[in-house]
C-alpha positions, 0 to 999 in steps of 0.5 A: 824114671820111676823115682821122678814119677813118684815125685811128680805125681803128688805135686800134680795131685796137690795142684789139681786138688787146689783147682778142684776146690777153687772151681767146683762146689758140688760133688763129682759125677762118675760114669761106669759101664761095661764097654760099648754100652754108651758111656761116651754118648752119655758123657757127651750129653752131660757135657752140654750142661753148663754146670758139668765139666765133662772130662773128655779122656778116660783117666782110669784114675779109679781103676787101681787101688791100694790096700789102704783104699786109696786110688793110686792113679789120681794124678791122671784125673788131676792132669785133666783138670790142670791142662784143660780149660774149665768153664766159669759156669762149671760147678762139678766134674764128670769122669767116664771110664767104663772100668769104673764099674768094677770099683763102685764100692771103693769109689763110694768109700773114698768120696764123702759125696759122689754121684755114680751112674751105671749105664746098662745095655742089652748084652747081645748088642754089647757083645756084637759091637766092635771098636771102630779103631782098636781091632775093628775085626774083632768083637770087643766084649765077651759075654763073660765080661758083660756079665761080670761088669753089670753084676759088679755095679748091680750090687749097689742098685739100692745105694742112694748115690748110685743111679742105674740108667738103661741105654735103650730107655735113654734112646727111646725116651730121651727127655724123660730119662734125662729129667730123671737123671738130672733129678738124681744129680741134683741139677735142673734139666737145662735147656741145653740138654734138649739140643745137646748135639749143638751144645756138647763140648765133647763132639768127637771121640776115638770110641765113635766112628763118626762125630756126634750124631742125633740119637738113633735106634739103629744099633738097638737090636743089632744082634738080630742080624743073621751075621751075628747068629754064631755070636748070639749062640755063644752068648746064649750058651752062657747061662749067667748071661741068659739069666741076667737078660731075664733079670733085666727084663730084656727077655 
């Protein structure tokens, strides 16, 4: 079975690249963040832009690299391009896997041109979030993972091909933040983005409890609820997490 996979993978990558070269003429967009930080929301928003082909499934294509600096699971990316319809208006693809945040350096080295977007969310809200379907009775992200994931991408804060976006600012100042993000992506702020809930191609996700909704502030500051007191005490006991909150101006 493994031998068959090793034969098929190069064929998928080769055919997928042909589709990529034929359909797209602008550099890809890759999103990364600590899990439960809003990357699915951001992907849904960007899916409303007619020039951006948002890949709905997390591919983990850039989560495993060999010693030669080659991504070992690119077939996962190209399967998505092969088996899902691409609009004639699309000029680039956008992929979202939170774990990408751990490999920004490798991704930047691999692509001649790429736009990386790092989404940051208040760690206290992240560590009090539960996945709606996977172990919903457990907190999904540990304080240590939030620290490590955020710090991994912050190393590239000044890189011209990396954009840092704060979840809270996106929610509270949507139009301003989208304008700035589109400028970074070398895209016009298309009218579709002002009514993205209607125009988004990504409308449902296993990472959401409900289908696409209007932006709301209900989950901002969730950590203040008394029921999370023990969890927040645990978070604050992590000196790195506390310092990172300060560095990011959350406190």
